[in-house]
PyMOL Python script that loads the backbone (N, CA, C, O; Angstrom):
from pymol import cmd

cmd.read_pdbstr("""\
ATOM      1  N   MET A   1       1.652 -25.429 -17.284  1.00  0.00           N
ATOM      2  CA  MET A   1       0.743 -24.368 -17.607  1.00  0.00           C
ATOM      3  C   MET A   1      -0.132 -23.980 -16.413  1.00  0.00           C
ATOM      4  O   MET A   1      -0.461 -22.812 -16.206  1.00  0.00           O
ATOM      5  N   LYS A   2      -0.485 -24.975 -15.661  1.00  0.00           N
ATOM      6  CA  LYS A   2      -1.350 -24.755 -14.468  1.00  0.00           C
ATOM      7  C   LYS A   2      -0.567 -23.958 -13.399  1.00  0.00           C
ATOM      8  O   LYS A   2      -1.121 -23.088 -12.727  1.00  0.00           O
ATOM      9  N   SER A   3       0.729 -24.279 -13.262  1.00  0.00           N
ATOM     10  CA  SER A   3       1.492 -23.554 -12.262  1.00  0.00           C
ATOM     11  C   SER A   3       1.729 -22.091 -12.673  1.00  0.00           C
ATOM     12  O   SER A   3       1.766 -21.211 -11.813  1.00  0.00           O
ATOM     13  N   VAL A   4       1.890 -21.825 -13.971  1.00  0.00           N
ATOM     14  CA  VAL A   4       2.063 -20.439 -14.437  1.00  0.00           C
ATOM     15  C   VAL A   4       0.807 -19.637 -14.108  1.00  0.00           C
ATOM     16  O   VAL A   4       0.895 -18.543 -13.552  1.00  0.00           O
ATOM     17  N   LEU A   5      -0.348 -20.173 -14.447  1.00  0.00           N
ATOM     18  CA  LEU A   5      -1.578 -19.463 -14.142  1.00  0.00           C
ATOM     19  C   LEU A   5      -1.775 -19.231 -12.651  1.00  0.00           C
ATOM     20  O   LEU A   5      -2.235 -18.172 -12.225  1.00  0.00           O
ATOM     21  N   LEU A   6      -1.411 -20.262 -11.853  1.00  0.00           N
ATOM     22  CA  LEU A   6      -1.554 -20.107 -10.436  1.00  0.00           C
ATOM     23  C   LEU A   6      -0.548 -19.072  -9.902  1.00  0.00           C
ATOM     24  O   LEU A   6      -0.870 -18.352  -8.957  1.00  0.00           O
ATOM     25  N   GLY A   7       0.565 -18.987 -10.436  1.00  0.00           N
ATOM     26  CA  GLY A   7       1.540 -17.919 -10.101  1.00  0.00           C
ATOM     27  C   GLY A   7       1.033 -16.517 -10.445  1.00  0.00           C
ATOM     28  O   GLY A   7       1.173 -15.580  -9.660  1.00  0.00           O
ATOM     29  N   CYS A   8       0.460 -16.400 -11.601  1.00  0.00           N
ATOM     30  CA  CYS A   8      -0.172 -15.135 -11.970  1.00  0.00           C
ATOM     31  C   CYS A   8      -1.245 -14.675 -11.083  1.00  0.00           C
ATOM     32  O   CYS A   8      -1.294 -13.507 -10.700  1.00  0.00           O
ATOM     33  N   VAL A   9      -2.137 -15.596 -10.733  1.00  0.00           N
ATOM     34  CA  VAL A   9      -3.213 -15.297  -9.835  1.00  0.00           C
ATOM     35  C   VAL A   9      -2.697 -14.934  -8.471  1.00  0.00           C
ATOM     36  O   VAL A   9      -3.221 -14.032  -7.819  1.00  0.00           O
ATOM     37  N   ALA A  10      -1.665 -15.637  -8.034  1.00  0.00           N
ATOM     38  CA  ALA A  10      -1.069 -15.302  -6.641  1.00  0.00           C
ATOM     39  C   ALA A  10      -0.420 -13.913  -6.707  1.00  0.00           C
ATOM     40  O   ALA A  10      -0.516 -13.144  -5.751  1.00  0.00           O
ATOM     41  N   ALA A  11       0.229 -13.592  -7.810  1.00  0.00           N
ATOM     42  CA  ALA A  11       0.846 -12.259  -7.900  1.00  0.00           C
ATOM     43  C   ALA A  11      -0.201 -11.119  -7.923  1.00  0.00           C
ATOM     44  O   ALA A  11      -0.003 -10.056  -7.335  1.00  0.00           O
ATOM     45  N   ILE A  12      -1.305 -11.383  -8.618  1.00  0.00           N
ATOM     46  CA  ILE A  12      -2.350 -10.396  -8.614  1.00  0.00           C
ATOM     47  C   ILE A  12      -3.033 -10.218  -7.205  1.00  0.00           C
ATOM     48  O   ILE A  12      -3.325  -9.102  -6.775  1.00  0.00           O
ATOM     49  N   VAL A  13      -3.255 -11.317  -6.551  1.00  0.00           N
ATOM     50  CA  VAL A  13      -3.799 -11.218  -5.215  1.00  0.00           C
ATOM     51  C   VAL A  13      -2.897 -10.493  -4.231  1.00  0.00           C
ATOM     52  O   VAL A  13      -3.367  -9.689  -3.425  1.00  0.00           O
ATOM     53  N   ILE A  14      -1.616 -10.772  -4.295  1.00  0.00           N
ATOM     54  CA  ILE A  14      -0.647 -10.132  -3.454  1.00  0.00           C
ATOM     55  C   ILE A  14      -0.547  -8.675  -3.782  1.00  0.00           C
ATOM     56  O   ILE A  14      -0.396  -7.867  -2.866  1.00  0.00           O
ATOM     57  N   ALA A  15      -0.624  -8.276  -5.058  1.00  0.00           N
ATOM     58  CA  ALA A  15      -0.544  -6.888  -5.466  1.00  0.00           C
ATOM     59  C   ALA A  15      -1.806  -6.147  -4.998  1.00  0.00           C
ATOM     60  O   ALA A  15      -1.691  -5.029  -4.496  1.00  0.00           O
ATOM     61  N   LEU A  16      -2.923  -6.689  -5.133  1.00  0.00           N
ATOM     62  CA  LEU A  16      -4.115  -6.105  -4.634  1.00  0.00           C
ATOM     63  C   LEU A  16      -4.166  -5.887  -3.115  1.00  0.00           C
ATOM     64  O   LEU A  16      -4.639  -4.862  -2.624  1.00  0.00           O
ATOM     65  N   GLY A  17      -3.657  -6.902  -2.392  1.00  0.00           N
ATOM     66  CA  GLY A  17      -3.547  -6.741  -0.988  1.00  0.00           C
ATOM     67  C   GLY A  17      -2.545  -5.689  -0.525  1.00  0.00           C
ATOM     68  O   GLY A  17      -2.799  -4.969   0.440  1.00  0.00           O
ATOM     69  N   ALA A  18      -1.401  -5.599  -1.214  1.00  0.00           N
ATOM     70  CA  ALA A  18      -0.444  -4.586  -0.904  1.00  0.00           C
ATOM     71  C   ALA A  18      -1.065  -3.164  -1.241  1.00  0.00           C
ATOM     72  O   ALA A  18      -0.890  -2.212  -0.481  1.00  0.00           O
ATOM     73  N   TYR A  19      -1.733  -3.073  -2.314  1.00  0.00           N
ATOM     74  CA  TYR A  19      -2.382  -1.814  -2.667  1.00  0.00           C
ATOM     75  C   TYR A  19      -3.379  -1.363  -1.575  1.00  0.00           C
ATOM     76  O   TYR A  19      -3.399  -0.203  -1.163  1.00  0.00           O
ATOM     77  N   ALA A  20      -4.193  -2.321  -1.131  1.00  0.00           N
ATOM     78  CA  ALA A  20      -5.198  -1.939  -0.118  1.00  0.00           C
ATOM     79  C   ALA A  20      -4.566  -1.524   1.156  1.00  0.00           C
ATOM     80  O   ALA A  20      -5.039  -0.586   1.798  1.00  0.00           O
ATOM     81  N   VAL A  21      -3.465  -2.211   1.573  1.00  0.00           N
ATOM     82  CA  VAL A  21      -2.840  -1.842   2.867  1.00  0.00           C
ATOM     83  C   VAL A  21      -2.081  -0.527   2.723  1.00  0.00           C
ATOM     84  O   VAL A  21      -2.188   0.314   3.616  1.00  0.00           O
ATOM     85  N   LEU A  22      -1.322  -0.299   1.652  1.00  0.00           N
ATOM     86  CA  LEU A  22      -0.532   0.866   1.456  1.00  0.00           C
ATOM     87  C   LEU A  22      -1.415   2.135   1.221  1.00  0.00           C
ATOM     88  O   LEU A  22      -1.127   3.216   1.733  1.00  0.00           O
ATOM     89  N   ASP A  23      -2.449   1.956   0.462  1.00  0.00           N
ATOM     90  CA  ASP A  23      -3.266   3.056   0.105  1.00  0.00           C
ATOM     91  C   ASP A  23      -4.108   3.565   1.338  1.00  0.00           C
ATOM     92  O   ASP A  23      -4.366   4.763   1.460  1.00  0.00           O
ATOM     93  N   GLY A  24      -4.500   2.687   2.184  1.00  0.00           N
ATOM     94  CA  GLY A  24      -5.424   2.986   3.228  1.00  0.00           C
ATOM     95  C   GLY A  24      -4.757   3.483   4.521  1.00  0.00           C
ATOM     96  O   GLY A  24      -5.239   4.416   5.164  1.00  0.00           O
ATOM     97  N   THR A  25      -3.630   2.834   4.890  1.00  0.00           N
ATOM     98  CA  THR A  25      -3.128   3.072   6.271  1.00  0.00           C
ATOM     99  C   THR A  25      -1.666   3.547   6.290  1.00  0.00           C
ATOM    100  O   THR A  25      -1.314   4.356   7.148  1.00  0.00           O
ATOM    101  N   VAL A  26      -0.847   3.100   5.424  1.00  0.00           N
ATOM    102  CA  VAL A  26       0.576   3.404   5.563  1.00  0.00           C
ATOM    103  C   VAL A  26       0.973   4.725   4.927  1.00  0.00           C
ATOM    104  O   VAL A  26       1.730   5.510   5.500  1.00  0.00           O
ATOM    105  N   GLN A  27       0.444   4.956   3.722  1.00  0.00           N
ATOM    106  CA  GLN A  27       0.870   6.186   3.031  1.00  0.00           C
ATOM    107  C   GLN A  27       0.109   7.396   3.499  1.00  0.00           C
ATOM    108  O   GLN A  27      -1.122   7.430   3.474  1.00  0.00           O
ATOM    109  N   ARG A  28       0.865   8.395   3.929  1.00  0.00           N
ATOM    110  CA  ARG A  28       0.326   9.697   4.278  1.00  0.00           C
ATOM    111  C   ARG A  28       1.291  10.738   3.703  1.00  0.00           C
ATOM    112  O   ARG A  28       2.472  10.482   3.469  1.00  0.00           O
ATOM    113  N   SER A  29       0.723  11.908   3.491  1.00  0.00           N
ATOM    114  CA  SER A  29       1.580  13.000   2.934  1.00  0.00           C
ATOM    115  C   SER A  29       2.595  13.462   4.011  1.00  0.00           C
ATOM    116  O   SER A  29       2.428  13.200   5.202  1.00  0.00           O
ATOM    117  N   ALA A  30       3.617  14.136   3.556  1.00  0.00           N
ATOM    118  CA  ALA A  30       4.611  14.622   4.512  1.00  0.00           C
ATOM    119  C   ALA A  30       3.985  15.608   5.455  1.00  0.00           C
ATOM    120  O   ALA A  30       4.363  15.642   6.627  1.00  0.00           O
ATOM    121  N   GLU A  31       3.047  16.414   5.008  1.00  0.00           N
ATOM    122  CA  GLU A  31       2.369  17.429   5.807  1.00  0.00           C
ATOM    123  C   GLU A  31       1.601  16.696   6.937  1.00  0.00           C
ATOM    124  O   GLU A  31       1.663  17.133   8.086  1.00  0.00           O
ATOM    125  N   GLN A  32       0.917  15.651   6.652  1.00  0.00           N
ATOM    126  CA  GLN A  32       0.183  14.868   7.644  1.00  0.00           C
ATOM    127  C   GLN A  32       1.111  14.186   8.629  1.00  0.00           C
ATOM    128  O   GLN A  32       0.856  14.167   9.834  1.00  0.00           O
ATOM    129  N   ARG A  33       2.239  13.602   8.082  1.00  0.00           N
ATOM    130  CA  ARG A  33       3.132  12.782   8.880  1.00  0.00           C
ATOM    131  C   ARG A  33       3.945  13.606   9.874  1.00  0.00           C
ATOM    132  O   ARG A  33       4.162  13.162  11.001  1.00  0.00           O
ATOM    133  N   PHE A  34       4.396  14.787   9.484  1.00  0.00           N
ATOM    134  CA  PHE A  34       5.415  15.482  10.239  1.00  0.00           C
ATOM    135  C   PHE A  34       4.803  16.703  10.935  1.00  0.00           C
ATOM    136  O   PHE A  34       5.558  17.471  11.532  1.00  0.00           O
ATOM    137  N   THR A  35       3.487  16.933  10.898  1.00  0.00           N
ATOM    138  CA  THR A  35       2.885  18.024  11.602  1.00  0.00           C
ATOM    139  C   THR A  35       2.658  17.680  13.071  1.00  0.00           C
ATOM    140  O   THR A  35       2.071  16.648  13.397  1.00  0.00           O
ATOM    141  N   THR A  36       3.127  18.553  13.945  1.00  0.00           N
ATOM    142  CA  THR A  36       2.890  18.353  15.354  1.00  0.00           C
ATOM    143  C   THR A  36       2.157  19.546  15.879  1.00  0.00           C
ATOM    144  O   THR A  36       1.752  20.408  15.099  1.00  0.00           O
ATOM    145  N   GLU A  37       1.971  19.630  17.165  1.00  0.00           N
ATOM    146  CA  GLU A  37       1.197  20.749  17.733  1.00  0.00           C
ATOM    147  C   GLU A  37       1.981  22.056  17.629  1.00  0.00           C
ATOM    148  O   GLU A  37       1.399  23.134  17.509  1.00  0.00           O
ATOM    149  N   GLY A  38       3.348  21.941  17.678  1.00  0.00           N
ATOM    150  CA  GLY A  38       4.149  23.127  17.685  1.00  0.00           C
ATOM    151  C   GLY A  38       4.651  23.616  16.244  1.00  0.00           C
ATOM    152  O   GLY A  38       5.390  24.593  16.127  1.00  0.00           O
ATOM    153  N   VAL A  39       4.215  22.900  15.207  1.00  0.00           N
ATOM    154  CA  VAL A  39       4.653  23.214  13.822  1.00  0.00           C
ATOM    155  C   VAL A  39       3.499  23.591  12.989  1.00  0.00           C
ATOM    156  O   VAL A  39       2.486  22.891  12.955  1.00  0.00           O
ATOM    157  N   ARG A  40       3.631  24.713  12.297  1.00  0.00           N
ATOM    158  CA  ARG A  40       2.595  25.098  11.271  1.00  0.00           C
ATOM    159  C   ARG A  40       3.231  24.990   9.910  1.00  0.00           C
ATOM    160  O   ARG A  40       4.311  25.533   9.677  1.00  0.00           O
ATOM    161  N   LEU A  41       2.571  24.295   9.012  1.00  0.00           N
ATOM    162  CA  LEU A  41       3.037  24.244   7.578  1.00  0.00           C
ATOM    163  C   LEU A  41       2.188  25.082   6.715  1.00  0.00           C
ATOM    164  O   LEU A  41       2.422  25.161   5.509  1.00  0.00           O
TER     165      LEU A  41
END
""", "prot")
cmd.dss("prot")
cmd.show_as("cartoon", "prot")
cmd.util.cbc("prot")
cmd.orient("prot")
């Protein structure tokens, strides 16, 4: 029982960490990612 709870806590911590990384730095809209000086969207 203890290992199941520990696994659940670990999964929650990993999910929250992934959310923080992906939401803040990695994910950008296509307009932001592919816009250059010579392209107007």
